[in-house]
ZALUMPA-784836 format. One record per atom (N, C-alpha, C): x, y, z. Coordinates in steps of 0.001 Angstrom, whole numbers, plus 500000, padded with zeros to 6 digits. Last residue first. Layout:
N
XYZ ...
***
This chain:
386
501681594007425440 500791593390426427 499748592504425752 503534595423424027 503478593969423820 502510593273424767 504409598028424323 503394597741423316 503233596273423011 506001598613426393 506685598285425135 505709597952424022 504166598945428386 504923600119427962 505631599883426634 503407596282428610 502433597282428156 503138598533427652 505723595160429626 505236594735428324 504241595749427747 505819596450432126 506899596639431156 506442596259429748 503486595533433329 503671596974433126 504729597243432070 504056592791433434 502925593286432636 503053594780432354 506298592756435192 506386592233433826 505285592801432948 505214593784437542 506317594487436890 506417594062435431 503328591735437980 502890593122437838 503957593951437126 504851589484438338 504057589591437116 503528591010436902 505933590057440860 506810589832439702 506041590065438407 503687590215442504 504538591406442318 505475591277441121 502587587493442092 501878588716441700 502788589929441550 503648585150442984 504199585697441740 503580587044441353 504503584142446138 503490584859445374 504132585512444148 506733583221447494 506025582322446592 505022583036445692 508105584535449440 508473584821448058 507682583995447047 507527583689451947 507139585046451589 507409585408450148 508708581084451958 507249581283451976 506811582676451524 511301580490449588 510889581057450874 509390581360450856 512349579547447258 511130578895447752 510694579424449122 514726580553446471 513529581198445920 512235580591446434 517505581188448202 516433580187448146 515145580863447691 520477582014446690 519268582567447299 518151581549447111 523889581225447162 522573580868446634 521473581568447421 527133581675446281 526073582277447096 524725581993446452 529451579042446268 528534579889445499 527437580399446414 530849577322447875 531477578594447543 530613579528446723 529795574243446468 530384574979447594 531021576270447096 526870573933444580 528328573950444569 528826574769445753 524167571882443698 524669572931444583 526191572802444693 523575571073440309 524074570644441613 524537571851442432 523020571718437743 521898571704438682 522312571385440112 525422571524436390 524636572746436241 523536572856437279 526232568899436865 526918570010437530 526101571285437495 523545566566437400 524419567334436501 525007568554437225 523599564008439724 523064565350439482 524017566105438557 524881561680440305 523881561635439240 523335563020438882 526484562289442484 527119562009441201 526127562029440037 525797562678445058 525318563667444102 525878563431442698 524674560414447641 525618560816446585 524977561806445620 523242561770450679 523198560855449548 524187561335448485 522856563594452658 523528562346453033 523463561314451915 521337565759452171 522779565943451992 523557564685452343 518314566449450521 519052565531451391 520539565716451108 517338567931448491 517783568669449669 518380567756450728 518409566773445269 517647566617446503 518213567486447607 518304568111442275 519278567978443360 518478567945444659 517199566873439151 516866567321440503 518034567105441468 516516567756435750 517376567107436747 517118567710438125 514494567910433501 514323568440434854 515188567693435873 514746566663431134 514780568127431094 514748568738432491 516877563861432101 515645564469431598 515814565975431505 518868562528433348 518996562740431910 517717563268431275 518112562459436101 519407563011435688 519477563357434201 515936561262437217 515717562552436574 516978563107435917 516850558929438374 515869558825437305 515660560142436559 518648559912440340 519111559026439273 518145559024438089 517020561441442045 518154562053441366 518596561223440154 515191559408442876 514738560631442211 515882561242441403 516832557585444187 516127557169442971 515653558378442176 517535559189446345 518578558714445435 517967558284444105 515057559450447541 515704560635446977 516859560277446050 514536556766448331 513628557486447447 514288558680446780 516706556180450023 516452555370448831 515578556119447836 516407558084452038 517636558056451235 517393557313449926 512968559326451885 514062558515452431 515300558617451541 510851560526450692 511790561398451400 512974560637451993 509455558354449659 509971559366448739 511031560236449410 508760556956452053 509653556353451063 510278557426450171 507058558761453311 508314558395453960 509285557745452984 504978558834451382 505690560053451780 507040559716452400 504102556157451329 504664556787450137 505495558003450505 503178555863453969 504246554996453469 504903555639452248 501130557764454027 502298557927454896 503466557076454422 499357556592452200 499925557910451921 501180558143452755 498625554342453565 499422554171452357 500067555493451954 497084555675455493 498285554939455887 499203554696454689 494952556871454032 495881557683454832 497161556957455231 493241556790451560 494204555762451977 495292556431452822 491675559002451076 491013557704451205 491943556584451691 492078562053452861 492673561065451960 492012559708452159 491357564418454062 490308563442453750 490790562408452739 494040566321452569 493098566024453651 491963565145453133 497111565164451276 495771565693451002 494841565357452166 500267566157451918 499299565136452307 497907565731452163 502917567010449600 501812567339450502 500934566125450769 505981568362448452 505182567177448771 504130567517449814 507862569681445746 507152569896447003 506170568752447197 509522569860443246 509838569123444460 509184569593445733 509752570802440738 508497570116441050 508569569449442424 511701573391441570 511178572755440372 509813572131440701 512785574821443596 512143573552443945 511824572734442708 515976576376443307 514583576247442890 514060574862443245 518267578741444362 517803577367444527 516330577332444152 520557580809442454 519402580563443306 519147579079443450 523770582499442442 522629581802441856 521490581648442829 526036585233441822 525726583908442355 524518583287441681 526921587572440738 525878587674441772 525516586324442384 528642587004438671 529227587356439969 528191587392441093 528173584310436523 527617585564437030 528102585837438450 529840581968436289 529709582967435227 529280584316435803 529825580069438296 531076580759438024 531004581808436948 527497577709436916 528201578310438053 529504578978437619 526106578523433611 526251577746434829 527023578455435919 523859578908430944 524843579553431804 524890578836433152 523462576187428708 522883577016429764 523999577633430598 523188575591425138 523743575351426468 523098576326427437 523194574272421793 522549575008422881 523220574654424197 523415572932419104 524251574019419639 523550574880420688 522845569370419635 522452570661419072 523205571796419771 523258566863420713 524325567468419924 523982568794419289 521521565811422454 521374565373421063 522403566006420141 522055567176424709 522491565786424659 522408565224423246 520705569540424026 522162569541424153 522717568126424056 518093568647424191 518613569100422899 520137569127422916 517943568151426952 517794567038426008 518348567422424642 518297570777428019 519210569678428352 519150568544427331 516725573015427772 517507572607426603 518408571403426850 514146574904428420 514659573625428898 515387572977427721 514127578467429149 514008577318428252 514489576054428966 514398580855430564 513468579834431046 513182578736430017 515375582937427993 515100582872429428 514057581782429674 517770582673425511 516420582285425945 516357582261427459 519527584181422771 519360583938424205 517919583535424505 519315584270419972 520614583990420602 520485583578422061 517098582828417509 517388583759418596 518687583321419262 517491581090415464 516554582185415223 516717583267416279 519062578840415775 519712580136415651 518789581286415336 518015576427416330 518227576714414900 518823578093414678 517811576557419138 518696575562418523 518992575872417052 515827578490419573 517206578729420020 518177577812419279 513582577232418550 514032578502417973 515491578779418325 513479575082420370 513698574836418943 514184576097418240 512955576377422835 514210575649422627 514516575381421157 510297577433422088 511446578265422447 512783577556422260 508699575101421589 508922576118420577 510172576948420860 508212573472423740 509212573061422756 509586574168421783 506192574664425262 507459574312425909 508557573970424908 504470577456424237 504724576059423909 506115575677424409 504800580135424721 504134579311425736 504301577825425476 506984582970424395 506404581735423876 505763580973425032 507908586324423461 507404585353424433 506863584107423732 510690588233422694 509604587450422111 509190586370423104 511724591454423749 511688590012423995 510476589382423314 512947594043423622 512168593489422511 512129591957422585 514084595218425823 514922594300425053 514186593604423906 512457596813427448 513407597474426553 514162596536425614 510683595324429023 510267596628428517 511172597216427455 511788592999429924 510536592901429171 510085594227428562 514228593988431046 514188592810430184 512945592816429305 513467596111432698 514270596391431506 514208595225430517 511981594752434656 511378595867433925 512139596132432628 513860592990435684 512679592455434999 512026593532434141 515582594893436819 516081593955435808 514917593407434992 514051596134438745 514463596931437580 515018596049436462 513724594244440807 512623594506439869 513046595265438620 517050592599441172 515855593324441554 514835593571440453 520087592503441771 519394592440440481 518081593212440594 521095592424444255 521950593035443232 521306592997441847 519221591094445825 519524592501446128 520372593198445071 516678589204444345 518126589311444550 518501590778444755 513999589202443702 514370589364445104 515873589485445343 513891588971440867 513107589999441572 513644590272442974 515497586784440197 515815588116439690 515145589197440535 514043584799441614 515466585031441890 515864586427441423 511620584889440323 511681585373441709 513125585601442144 512424583754437954 511919585121437924 511945585721439326 513025581222438884 514110582078438428 513677583533438306 510451580268439502 511473580369440537 512608581290440139 509230580365436925 508702581148438044 509755581351439134 510333578623435092 510705580029435042 510240580845436225 507862576248434069 509253576616434315 509488578117434213 504465577095435128 505472576266434484 506865576752434790 501501578996434456 502314578149435334 503292577282434550 501828582069432672 501177580761432763 502069579860433608 503603584041432826 502254584361433310 501370583124433308 505945583440431651 505760582947433020 504425583373433617 506648582482428607 505692583394429241 505342582864430630 510080582154427994 508800581480428231 507896582426428996 511672584347425705 511420583947427096 510103583204427178 514377585427423589 513045584866423786 512904584467425252 516292587931421966 515978587197423193 514552586669423137 516971589758420128 517555588428419951 517278587516421145 516159592279420690 515507591609419579 516008590196419332 519321593090421984 517941593522421783 517354592863420538 521933592586422401 521045591423422393 519576591802422188 523213594993422526 523530594154421374 522593592946421260 522559596161425013 521761596512423831 522036595634422609 522607593800427640 523408594635426734 522587594924425477 521469592105429389 520633593204428899 521437594214428083 523360590429430297 522336589845429433 521461590922428784 524767591855432112 525328591769430757 524350591142429776 523474591442434483 523150592660433768 523725592660432352 524650589231435544 523333589067434923 522975590289434080 528151589343434641 527027589712435511 525725589427434776 529829588545432722 530350588520434088 529242588757435111 530246587500429435 529302587695430538 529983587534431892 531912586809427411 531440588199427417 530618588522428665 532304584126427513 533322584965428139 532916586437428191 530376582925425941 530130583017427382 531105583976428064 529239584106423011 530508583777423655 530337584009425158 526737583038420753 527064583680422033 528404583174422555 526231581568418506 525942583003418463 526418583759419697 526684578968418957 527286579541417753 527142581059417687 525220578310421185 526686578321421309 527390578882420077 522550580035422339 523012579310421169 524535579435421138 521550579677425812 522111580401424678 522470579452423537 519550580390428733 520161579492427757 520660580285426561 519031580716432113 519267581467430875 520079580584429936 518309580246434766 517776579424433679 517836580195432365 519505581545436848 518563582303436051 517873581509434971 520967579392437713 521646580660437471 520801581475436500 520402577011440256 520030577665439011 520749578993438912 520290573892441952 520965575156441663 520486575710440331 517455572569443602 518405572519442494 519011573897442250 516193571228445963 516783572558445918 517868572569444857 513432569348447082 514412569609446030 514894571044446132 511477569207448996 512528568191449027 513572568343447929 509346570832451146 510183571032449967 511357570059450021 506095570296452178 507487569915452405 508263570071451097 503568572013453335 504204571786452030 505698571559452223 502766572221456082 501893571615455074 502618571201453792 504360573577457883 503909572236458243 503090571537457159 504790576390457939 505898575455458061 505466574053458456 503136578489457489 502962577768458757 504087576764458997 503783579314454907 504168580161456041 504059579450457387 505076576633452835 503961577370453415 504417578179454637 507393575273452249 507017576392451394 505917577241452020 510051574104454302 508628574163453977 508340575407453158 512660571932455075 512263573160454380 510791573059453989 514503570939457936 513471570667456950 513047571998456333 518074571398458342 516674571684458662 515756571166457558 520788571688457663 520373571016458902 518945571351459317 521261572587455140 521264573587456226 520733573023457535 519642569753453870 520376570992453584 520158572026454689 519412566938456124 518888567839455093 519717569110455001 520061565480458262 520223564808456972 519842565723455808 519339566866460482 520752566908460108 521023566232458772 516678566321461053 516990567499460228 518448567567459790 515076563327460898 516331563907461389 516732565106460525 512941562196459556 512653563224460567 513909563936461056 514184560326457906 513395561413457323 513217562550458318 515380558566459547 516222559161458505 515501560289457782 513196557696461110 514214558596461677 515080559269460627 509933557752459683 511273557164459679 512308558144460226 507704559612459707 507906558587460733 509352558096460807 505522562123458967 506941561764458862 507292560841460020 503006562934459536 503129561762458675 504574561303458518 503140565303460947 502817564079461688 502946562807460861 503771567085458670 504737566756459724 504391565485460489 501709567778457061 502491566620456662 503470566189457754 498379568751457729 499808568905458045 500567567627457700 496305568389454790 496544568150456208 498013568435456490 494962570571452249 496009569740452831 495860569552454335 493310572378451015 493115570969450682 494126570045451352 492832575214450860 492776574469452127 492517572977451896 493348576752448726 492019576127448767 491824575250449995 495982577363449142 495006578453449245 493584577916449334 497045574922448521 497116575380449914 496100576494450139 496495574949445726 495877573963446609 495945574345448085 497708577308444431 496412576730444074 495780575953445231 500060578085445761 499124579105445293 497751578534444949 501225575528446590 501025576669447485 499921577602446982 501129573641444506 500832573238445878 500531574423446787 501669575230442151 500497574359442278 500147574100443734 503997576566442782 502853577336442272 501576576528442433 505770574507443467 505206575360444504 504026576194444047 505099571423441671 505799572672441935 505063573533442933 504242568334443402 504257569226442239 505052570471442597 502468565773444697 503845566237444546 503914567052443269 499983564779446908 500295565604445742 501766565986445807 498083561957447985 499324562732448037 499436563570446771 495475561012447577 496135560852448879 497301561818449040 492362561687445933 493816561839446040 494293561624447470 489555561540446156 490293560481445477 491791560513445753 486648562450446831 487876562457447619 488736561274447162 484236564541445573 485026563346445291 486359563447446021 482525566746445511 482513565866446679 483180564517446388 482998568471443485 482048567406443221 481967566397444348 485008569958444532 483717570619444330 482611569605444067 487028568066444365 486503568456445675 485156569163445549 487448568011441613 486985566803442307 486376567161443654 488446570579441190 487165570189440581 486593568950441259 490879570372442535 489878571332443000 488492570974442451 492128568451440940 491861568173442346 490795569109442907 492292569805438458 491556568539438577 491178568273440022 493914571977439035 492534572206438598 491696570946438755 496320570584439658 495650571437440635 494194571666440291 496878569347437230 496636568538438425 495883569343439470 497277571601435632 496213570643435299 495853569788436506 499492572771436827 498229573519436767 497060572594436480 501473570773436445 500992571127437779 499657571838437762 500859568346433889 501354569647434332 500718570017435663 500812564910434982 500534565985434036 501158567263434539 499237562005436508 500367562865436173 499955563904435131 498294559930438949 497702560916438054 498809561922437763 498650556505439837 499234557829439624 498431558649438631 498533554138442221 497687554742441194 498163556173441019 500156551345443312 500333552771443071 499440553215441920 499294549016445740 499155549401444337 499266550916444196 501256547406447827 500490548651447815 500435549137446365 502873545267447540 501559545009448137 500676546254448188 505332546200446635 504422545558445658 503029545299446203 507333548407447319 506122548024448048 505100547416447082 509448548639445527 509736548546446954 508541548034447739 508187548897443074 509127547793443286 509362547560444774 506799551253443491 506049550020443291 506923548793443475 508902553090443647 508075552838444834 507337551517444691 509794553023441034 510696552572442093 509930552293443392 507795554200439499 507974552739439438 508886552192440531 508215557036440159 507111556251440714 507285554732440611 510073558604438903 510491557902440114 509431556929440624 508875559936436826 509806558844436498 510211558035437717 507472562108437742 506776560824437717 507687559645437358 508070564763438231 509001563743438689 508411562337438644 505952566353436982 507378566578436763 508317565459437116 503455565848439360 503865566592438183 505391566667438130 501071563610440703 502460564062440604 502726564757439275 499065562178442991 499002563166441910 500391563798441826 498499558917443976 499475560009443976 499269560890442758 496970556744446019 496702557550444832 497561558811444910 497602553428446956 497821554838447256 497666555612445948 496117550363448249 496612551256447202 496850552653447737 495496548734450504 495717548154449184 496264549049448100 494778548678453132 494130549672452263 494344549314450790 496533546711453980 495100546425454006 494329547413453139 498908548089453739 498708546894452913 497235546493452877 498512550004455716 498620550421454316 498387549241453373 498634548514458046 497356549134457678 497354549555456207 501347547849457957 500335546794457956 498979547345457520 502480550398458100 502725549561456929 501684548446456820 501620551221460640 501237551982459453 501383551141458191 502879549352462275 501420549431462260 500923550154461009 505539549983461689 505034548634461402 503516548623461355 505657552658462606 505895552338461200 505316550974460835 505194552408465367 504272553182464537 504421552814463068 507436550896466057 506096550369466329 505076551077465439 509407552720465315 509334551419464643 507964550779464837 509020554871467042 508860555076465606 508695553747464873 509603553773469569 508228554168469240 508026554325467737 511724550865469510 511501552314469589 510115552673469080 511086547880471342 511150548561470057 510974550063470254 510554546757473795 511887547329473598 512025548069472267 508056545721473512 508211546875474399 509553547558474202 508647543567471919 507811544644471382 507979545909472199 510059542037473755 510734542522472554 509973543685471937 508015541502475563 509181542256476009 509927542844474823 506335540001473968 505852541260474521 506999542141474966 508029537861473507 507562538667472376 507067540027472853 508285536890476081 509471537380475390 509087538279474210 505671536091476546 506240537166477359 507470537764476692 505536534093474628 504603535220474548 505141536408475337 507519532342475548 507680533026474257 506769534232474108 506295531664478131 507551532406478033 507763533059476672 503898530197477665 503863531553478226 505139532334477954 504593527665476593 503558528505475972 503690529961476395 506561526701478219 506810526733476777 505837527667476072 505261526833480645 506422527688480419 506709527845478938 503359524866480263 502933526256480492 504074527218480207 505028522657480079 504210523048478929 503767524507479042 506039522681482689 506942522827481556 506194523284480307 503755522209484188 504484523477484358 505411523742483184 503187519645483276 502229520728483057 502899522096483162 505400518256484179 505167518359482747 504206519504482407 504985518534486922 506191519099486318 506021519278484821 502631517094487168 502651518509487505 503842519206486860 503537514558486469 502502515199485648 502479516708485877 505301514148488587 505803514160487206 504822514864486274 503555514156490722 504586515191490634 505142515304489219 502062511856490060 501409513175490176 502410514305490028 503992509847490175 503302510114488909 502669511500488910 504622510024492870 505660510263491862 505029510616490520 502244509325494030 502774510676494270 503818511028493210 502088506682493176 501054507634492773 501551509067492909 504298505588494458 504271505605492992 503248506613492478 503425505931497090 504684506549496650 504700506667495127 501137504391497129 501032505846497325 502286506575496870 502335501846496734 501344502352495787 501230503874495876 503895501508499003 504570501611497711 503623502206496660 501882501226500869 502770502399500951 503442502630499614 500833498788500000 500000500000500000 500862501254500000 
***
């Protein structure tokens, strides 16, 4: 009998030990997982939740002007999030989005376009949510990774329109290499030498598009100013064009010698006699232009988590490197405001250069083109060209 109880007790203790062991096997990993989760930094927890939610949303709708070549890179990185893109000129995108809102259609998640579109059209229409809370990845939120150790915003509030491109520019003045000797130029004012009267064309910046940033460079530069714009359009018999190809073509065939605000990179690559004034020519220095490099989060976005994933990807090292690489051989090369990525893909003409004095034309107070266009219109009217 005693032996029976001893054996029974042994069996009971063994069973208890096995039960405790099983419990430990089940509970300890769960506790370890919880502990590991607790040890994760807050940004990582937020990012993982955002990414999971974005995959459930299934897609992100991006309205983009100018830099759409970079979009396939996002799709490669996040195949579970379908990228739906609406591309075109900034003014067209802006008008479309405003029209959709009037029709109570909430389709867009993100807009990336030039400052004229994002600030003057869409910010004025109050179509954006603050983008700051959408920035999650440390490499994006860390201001030391960006030009001048800070994030750059186009809007006065400094929270809606994130500027991610700051390409160097020297007025976006182009010339026919057979008709112009660069050595004759030391200052922007040399462009207004009477010898060039009647030999200059300019894109009509009264319509949205290239040239707005450079016009603001002339207007706000302390050594150039409104009088430069007044003389250019009032005294130099400038021929205006609106077709993006017409001006460069005229320049290439020698019909005109100088062009303000042309895009001639592709024609130059094709071997045609055109070029653009670059660093070291004009003593006044240059400017920084956003081109199409502003990013916004649309309010009432249908896919808010996917929007955050796209925003963080585009502003990441990988996204900005892809931007520079994909745009390098187009008419719109981009120099990212990130300073922790290689710049080898950025053409010298568009790359920020040490030792050159740059004026940032994307300052919030300088975005309004009205004072620039007022001077231009007055000058054209005085010249009988209004």
